[in-house]
VOKE-626814 format. One record per residue: residue in one letter; x, y, z of N, C-alpha, C in turn. Coordinates in steps of 0.001 Angstrom, whole numbers, padded with zeros to 6 digits, always signed. Layout:
N
aXYZXYZXYZ...
END
This chain:
264
m-133637+048654-071278-133027+047325-071122-131529+047421-071439p-130698+046659-070745-129262+046709-071038-128975+046146-072420t-127993+046731-073031-127605+046275-074362-126925+044919-074266p-127416+043894-074973-126794+042565-074868-125370+042592-075421l-124498+041795-074778-123109+041696-075223-123044+040945-076544p-122153+041332-077433-122033+040616-078699-121521+039198-078481k-122066+038260-079240-121628+036879-079120-120235+036732-079722p-119420+035895-079083-118070+035706-079618-118127+035063-080983s-117211+035484-081828-117154+034937-083181-116785+033473-083131r-117437+032636-083929-117156+031210-083950-116011+030871-084894g-115604+031879-085724-114564+031598-086715-113263+031117-086121p-112648+031908-085217-111377+031479-084633-111498+030166-083887l-112643+029973-083169-112829+028743-082407-112885+027541-083333l-113623+027673-084443-113717+026567-085397-112357+026259-086014l-111563+027333-086281-110233+027126-086851-109343+026367-085885m-109393+026717-084576-108583+026040-083578-108962+024568-083481l-110301+024281-083551-110745+022899-083467-110285+022106-084675c-110330+022729-085848-109895+022053-087065-108407+021714-087022l-107620+022586-086356-106172+022369-086254-105800+021485-085085g-106805+021054-084322-106523+020213-083170-106002+020969-081982i-106212+022291-081912-105720+023125-080814-106873+023384-079857t-106713+022955-078616-107793+023118-077640-107482+024204-076637q-106226+024720-076609-105858+025784-075682-105350+026976-076472p-105475+028189-075940-104935+029357-076629-103440+029204-076875v-102962+029650-078000-101542+029584-078337-100825+030750-077672l-099830+030435-076833-099065+031462-076132-097658+031523-076709a-097085+032696-076766-095708+032855-077238-094768+032176-076252k-093837+031379-076759-092899+030660-075906-091913+031631-075267a-091760+031518-073945-090840+032409-073238-089402+032047-073595p-088509+033038-073696-087103+032739-073977-086535+031816-072894e-085724+030852-073293-085128+029959-072306-084083+030706-071480a-083708+030111-070359-082912+030822-069363-081577+031305-069899n-080913+030499-070750-079620+030933-071279-079770+032162-072163a-080831+032203-072977-081072+033373-073832-081380+034598-072992q-082174+034426-071928-082461+035545-071026-081178+036028-070357g-080360+035069-069946-079096+035435-069306-078177+036181-070238f-078136+035749-071498-077251+036422-072446-077727+037845-072735a-079050+038042-072690-079584+039396-072857-079149+040282-071697a-079216+039739-070470-078772+040490-069293-077264+040729-069347y-076533+039743-069827-075078+039863-069980-074732+041002-070937g-075474+041091-072027-075242+042151-073000-075502+043535-072442k-076374+043627-071426-076680+044902-070791-075743+045213-069622g-074832+044283-069332-073890+044507-068236-074404+044113-066873d-075563+043447-066811-076112+042990-065526-075600+041571-065289y-074346+041465-064855-073689+040170-064778-074238+039296-063649k-074685+039920-062565-075236+039144-061461-076527+038447-061886k-077406+039175-062548-078648+038577-063037-078344+037521-064094a-077419+037834-064974-077059+036889-066033-076512+035598-065439h-075678+035727-064413-075076+034547-063783-076162+033635-063209a-077133+034231-062526-078222+033440-061944-079020+032722-063036l-079214+033368-064154-079969+032759-065256-079164+031638-065927f-077852+031815-066026-077031+030744-066590-077033+029528-065656e-077030+029775-064358-077107+028664-063406-078451+027955-063534k-079504+028711-063727-080828+028116-063932-080832+027264-065197a-080225+027774-066258-080166+027032-067511-079432+025710-067345l-078362+025713-066544-077586+024493-066350-078299+023498-065448k-079128+023969-064538-079944+023056-063740-080979+022371-064630q-081482+023118-065601-082452+022550-066533-081784+021600-067525d-080566+021944-067943-079866+021139-068941-078362+021249-068718p-077771+020331-067929-076328+020396-067649-075454+020260-068886s-076015+019790-070002-075226+019617-071222-075263+020840-072134n-075840+021940-071677-075911+023168-072469-074527+023828-072486v-073781+023609-073567-072397+024092-073618-072319+025612-073627y-073314+026265-074200-073288+027727-074267-073558+028332-072893a-074427+027695-072118-074657+028161-070751-073401+027985-069915r-072641+026922-070172-071384+026708-069431-070356+027781-069789l-070235+028061-071067-069327+029135-071483-069759+030455-070866n-071049+030732-070906-071542+032003-070383-071372+032107-068875r-071565+030986-068162-071359+031037-066707-069883+031258-066386a-068984+030693-067193-067554+030955-066987-067256+032446-067172r-067934+033066-068128-067753+034506-068352-068208+035315-067146t-069413+035055-066655-069912+035856-065526-069179+035520-064231t-068752+034263-064080-067923+033913-062921-066658+034757-062917t-066058+034922-064094-064845+035737-064217-065139+037206-063934l-066165+037741-064556-066466+039165-064422-066887+039541-063007l-067562+038641-062298-068033+038939-060948-066948+038756-059889n-065859+038047-060236-064866+037703-059216-063450+038146-059536q-063202+038671-060725-061839+039033-061111-061221+039996-060102g-059973+039732-059786-059250+040554-058818-059289+040012-057406k-060269+039165-057098-060376+038630-055741-059181+037745-055387e-058545+037173-056418-057403+036284-056152-056215+037046-055577d-056235+038371-055661-055136+039175-055117-055357+039580-053658a-056534+039284-053129-056837+039654-051744-056087+038745-050769a-055725+039309-049623-054948+038552-048635-055718+037360-048084d-057049+037462-048026-057842+036381-047440-058394+035410-048483f-057905+035498-049718-058395+034609-050767-057852+033202-050545d-058740+032214-050447-058341+030826-050209-058121+030148-051547y-056925+030253-052055-056617+029785-053402-056811+028277-053551c-056453+027525-052534-056425+026068-052652-057758+025393-052354t-058787+026148-052016-060121+025572-051879-060802+025720-053226f-060632+024717-054060-061021+024838-055464-062510+025071-055661e-063333+024465-054789-064775+024592-054973-065288+026001-054730s-064446+026883-054188-064832+028284-054015-063877+029238-054740n-062882+028684-055430-061905+029485-056162-062461+029749-057558w-062758+031000-057876-063422+031319-059139-062614+030883-060356i-061289+030866-060219-060449+030486-061358-060739+029044-061767y-060756+028143-060782-060981+026734-061084-062437+026457-061430l-063351+027228-060866-064767+027071-061239-064984+027450-062698a-064359+028535-063128-064485+028949-064529-063833+027925-065453l-062657+027435-065071-061979+026431-065897-062780+025135-065955a-063478+024812-064866-064308+023604-064861-065449+023734-065861d-066090+024893-065912-067161+025101-066882-066625+025033-068311l-065480+025653-068558-064898+025605-069893-064494+024182-070265s-063961+023442-069301-063536+022058-069567-064723+021188-069953k-065814+021322-069209-066996+020510-069506-067582+020891-070865a-067595+022180-071168-068121+022635-072465-067285+022083-073607v-065963+022119-073467-065082+021593-074510-065247+020083-074632e-065382+019400-073508-065584+017949-073557-066855+017595-074324l-067908+018377-074126-069195+018086-074765-069211+018448-076247d-068577+019569-076619-068628+020004-078020-067476+020955-078305a-066282+020400-078445-065095+021226-078662-065184+022015-079962k-065724+021401-080995-065783+022060-082302-066600+023333-082258a-067705+023313-081515-068574+024486-081452-068064+025530-080467i-067532+025073-079332-067295+026001-078227-065874+026556-078187l-064874+025804-078675-063495+026265-078562-063234+027555-079338p-063748+027710-080574-063546+028994-081260-064130+030169-080488k-065262+029965-079810-065873+031054-079044-065019+031403-077830i-064390+030403-077229-063485+030665-076106-062275+031458-076594d-061692+031011-077691-060483+031666-078206-060757+033099-078674e-061958+033345-079186-062292+034677-079707-062743+035651-078619d-063072+035151-077441-063622+036006-076383-062581+037012-075899t-062946+038279-075936-062038+039342-075467-062671+040174-074358q-063841+039761-073889-064523+040535-072857-064734+039717-071588g-065611+038740-071671-065980+038000-070468-064835+037217-069859l-063973+036628-070698-062889+035775-070204-061546+036495-070155k-061532+037789-070380-060271+038522-070491-059391+038359-069258a-059958+038529-068076-059159+038432-066845-058676+037008-066619l-059494+036027-066952-059093+034627-066792-057949+034292-067741k-058040+034760-068975-057021+034449-069971-055657+035043-069633a-055626+036053-068784-054360+036687-068411-053596+035857-067373l-054237+034841-066796-053641+034060-065714-052882+032848-066248d-051824+032453-065527-051046+031273-065910-051905+030013-065879e-052866+029969-064961-053722+028792-064858-054464+028544-066174y-054964+029627-066761-055664+029481-068040-054699+029046-069139k-053519+029640-069177-052566+029332-070241-052157+027868-070205k-051977+027319-069001-051656+025890-068884-052859+025039-069277w-054050+025500-068907-055269+024786-069293-055396+024761-070816r-055084+025878-071458-055219+025936-072924-054218+025003-073601q-053055+024785-072969-052112+023809-073498-052739+022411-073496a-053437+022099-072404-054091+020790-072311-055149+020632-073394i-055841+021710-073708-056852+021647-074761-056188+021453-076125s-055025+022040-076315-054274+021809-077556-053986+020326-077742v-053631+019663-076643-053374+018218-076693-054672+017459-076938l-055731+017875-076260-057018+017183-076364-057536+017165-077797v-057474+018300-078467-058024+018393-079826-056954+018165-080894e-055740+017817-080442-054644+017469-081346-054331+018600-082334e-054127+019785-081779-053755+020919-082618-052359+020712-083205k-052137+021296-084337-050851+021164-085005-049742+021762-084142g-048617+021050-084064-047469+021544-083307-047649+021487-081806i-048437+020524-081313-048729+020493-079875-047487+020239-079026r-046538+019431-079551-045348+019150-078743-044581+020429-078453q-044406+021267-079484-043679+022516-079287-044449+023460-078383k-045793+023493-078515-046611+024360-077673-046499+023982-076203v-046422+022693-075939-046403+022226-074549-044990+022152-073990l-044080+021569-074754-042738+021328-074238-041801+022511-074433g-041926+023194-075586-040995+024280-075862-039568+023778-075788t-038694+024594-075246-037312+024146-075026-037114+023638-073608t-037941+024114-072677-037894+023676-071283-039321+023563-070771s-039588+022530-069995-040923+022388-069403-040795+021816-068002d-041677+022262-067108-041670+021827-065711-042902+020985-065437w-042701+019859-064758-043753+018886-064515-043803+018517-063044w-044971+018046-062607-045143+017544-061240-045290+016026-061272f-044629+015373-060332-044900+013956-060090-045510+013845-058692l-046718+013297-058634-047441+013209-057372-047463+011767-056891r-046912+011544-055718-046929+010213-055105-047767+010288-053844p-048781+009425-053713-049674+009492-052546-048899+009489-051237g-049232+010443-050379-048625+010511-049055-047265+011164-049024e-046771+011661-050154-045468+012292-050196-045566+013681-050827l-044556+014494-050575-044504+015803-051205-044297+015631-052708p-044889+016493-053511-044717+016375-054968-043275+016653-055370k-042873+016068-056472-041550+016311-057018-041675+017123-058298n-040746+018060-058454-040703+018861-059671-039659+018264-060601i-040092+017916-061810-039211+017345-062821-039149+018306-064001t-037952+018707-064375-037772+019659-065465-037127+018969-066655l-037742+019121-067818-037107+018719-069069-036388+019956-069586a-035097+020013-069362-034324+021233-069579-033934+021399-071040a-033550+022634-071378-033195+022963-072760-031982+022186-073242d-031076+021803-072316-029877+021048-072714-030137+019551-072791k-031429+019174-072727-031892+017790-072857-031607+016935-071625r-031234+017580-070525-031144+016835-069275-032510+016829-068584v-032766+015778-067829-033925+015730-066937-033408+016095-065552m-033992+017147-064943-033535+017613-063645-034631+017386-062606e-034237+016864-061464-035162+016637-060348-034869+017641-059238t-035899+018358-058781-035738+019311-057681-035960+018583-056364l-034968+018643-055481-035047+017960-054193-035782+018825-053172q-036042+018255-051997-036803+018979-050980-036080+020223-050487d-034751+020241-050548-034015+021443-050134-033904+022448-051278m-034675+022211-052384-034771+023096-053548-033524+023072-054422t-032595+022146-054175-031476+021974-055082-031894+021013-056197e-031192+021117-057322-031504+020260-058459-030408+019224-058658q-030821+018064-059152-029846+017045-059509-030246+016401-060831p-029262+016039-061657-029587+015369-062919-030261+014028-062644a-031293+013722-063423-032021+012474-063210-032196+011681-064496g-031621+012167-065618-031758+011439-066869-031584+012356-068061r-031983+011830-069216-031905+012576-070463-033246+012457-071195w-033514+013438-072067-034728+013369-072871-034465+013923-074260r-035321+013544-075200-035244+014091-076553-036635+014040-077167p-036941+014932-078113-038231+014886-078796-038399+013570-079551l-039618+013065-079586-039907+011821-080295-041362+011857-080742g-041575+012012-082051-042938+012092-082555-043651+013281-081937s-044855+013044-081429-045602+014112-080757-045322+014137-079266g-044416+013266-078799-044068+013215-077386-042576+013329-077185v-042032+012524-076262-040606+012553-075967-040115+011137-075681e-038810+010997-075702-038158+009781-075204-037350+010174-073987i-037505+009425-072905-036798+009740-071666-035963+008542-071242t-034711+008831-070900-033836+007839-070285-033638+008274-068838a-034233+007548-067912-034166+007905-066487-033036+007143-065829g-031985+007867-065426-030858+007217-064773-030259+006130-065641k-030165+004923-065095-029602+003789-065821-030682+002932-066480e-031924+003406-066423-033011+002639-067030-032953+002741-068552p-033511+001777-069276-033566+001874-070742-034436+003052-071170a-034139+003576-072344-034933+004684-072879-036354+004209-073152r-037334+005081-072864-038736+004750-073102-039441+005927-073760p-040383+005646-074676-041182+006734-075252-042244+007183-074252w-042515+008483-074222-043583+009043-073395-044515+009837-074316k-045791+009768-074068-046749+010468-074919-047509+011534-074148l-047864+012591-074863-048666+013667-074291-050141+013301-074370e-050854+013484-073276-052293+013258-073253-052958+014355-072425a-054239+014567-072688-055034+015486-071874-055788+014665-070845g-055458+014864-069581-056144+014154-068506-057049+015097-067731k-057847+014519-066860-058763+015308-066035-058249+015357-064597y-058303+016557-064016-057992+016716-062585-059313+016993-061870p-059840+016003-061131-061131+016194-060466-060987+016969-059161f-062027+017712-058802-062065+018369-057494-063516+018499-057050d-063711+019057-055857-065048+019167-055268-065716+017794-055221q-064960+016817-054665-065443+015444-054494-065887+014831-055823g-065155+015176-056876-065415+014587-058174-066539+015215-058958r-067151+016263-058421-068265+016898-059138-067791+017806-060269s-066543+018238-060196-065996+019135-061217-064607+018645-061622f-064143+019113-062759-062791+018778-063211-062305+019863-064154y-061005+019910-064335-060436+020709-065413-059398+019849-066122f-059096+020212-067355-058117+019451-068123-056703+019892-067774e-055794+018925-067786-054375+019174-067599-053608+018321-068597v-052346+018672-068847-051494+017856-069700-050838+016787-068840q-050809+015577-069364-050103+014489-068702-049088+013891-069663l-047939+013551-069134-046897+012882-069898-046821+011455-069374l-047189+010495-070233-047340+009105-069799-046298+008212-070460p-045654+007336-069674-044680+006424-070273-045373+005379-071133g-044765+005073-072286-045328+004074-073173-044758+002703-072897e-044786+001854-073920-044313+000486-073756-042809+000458-073533g-042374-000549-072813-040959-000697-072529-040752-001330-071175p-039511-001616-070814-039222-002227-069507-039685-001329-068374q-040349-001906-067394-040838-001140-066261-039712-000874-065258p-039661+000315-064666-038649+000613-063646-038777-000340-062456e-037652-000672-061856-037661-001587-060714-038248-000921-059482e-038068+000384-059333-038583+001101-058171-039622+002124-058604y-040617+002313-057700-041660+003292-057991-041092+004691-057782g-041170+005512-058801-040678+006875-058719-041196+007680-059889w-040614+008849-060118-041136+009736-061152-041104+009086-062536s-040162+008163-062768-040059+007547-064088-041187+006555-064365t-042027+006264-063362-043203+005426-063596-044371+006258-064117g-044259+007601-063953-045296+008507-064446-046597+008387-063659p-047606+009152-064038-047484+010197-065068-046860+011466-064508l-046298+012254-065400-045891+013607-065057-047019+014531-065467r-047253+015568-064672-048436+016408-064888-048039+017867-065041l-048736+018532-065961-048548+019965-066178-049940+020555-066367g-050353+021377-065412-051707+021907-065509-051892+023154-064677p-053135+023600-064568-053418+024848-063837-053053+024801-062360l-053038+023609-061770-052833+023496-060333-051498+024068-059887s-051538+024915-058872-050323+025477-058305-049644+024450-057408g-048300+024415-057451-047566+023499-056595-047805+023733-055120d-048179+024958-054752-048411+025272-053341-049624+024539-052791c-050483+024021-053668-051698+023343-053218-051540+021831-053178l-050383+021317-053609-050213+019864-053705-049837+019262-052371
END
């Protein structure tokens, strides 16, 4: 006769029933961001990138997945901006702006947790940090989190700003070291347009014959990809005071950010 199979022990089953457990306990699988970071640590950036994207589909507010996707976006695309066929001004496919968008959203959600990790990164974001676009973006973050000495970090002795008027070519406005405000004309010549001086954390600007007005530094958002993404930029906004009679650069805002003038 065949040997009968041993009966299963009732001990574990009774214990599960006593604990209210009706299904076998399975080890929880690592979430997508953790899996991606493991792949990132092994140098498999393509796999890591896909896992970070999966993590963000599951939870768009995962700041660490956003930081990590910015890292793999940089590592997978660095150097492409130097190619002749690189479409710099199509932001939704430009890796530089995609990475900055992820960093911007992460900082917006939890600057205290994520900004030190961005500043300390010397591997994943190395190529991005070498670009002027990143350096201007980091100035905007200095304004956003109100870092000490933000006026000097942003303005220095000379700073160049864009004034964007709908339907017109952008104007370049320079706050020069000699405290003159210079306007660059369409023929690329410059003309004096006023005076400026430091004031608090911002500046005071006298535009032409207009009364002097205080201007403040703020971190604004530049949206792209039909508003689905954004990056931070510095904006110089006029404060209280008499309004200019004509619409022009002195109505503000003046903008300083990652965006290249060639794309305006």
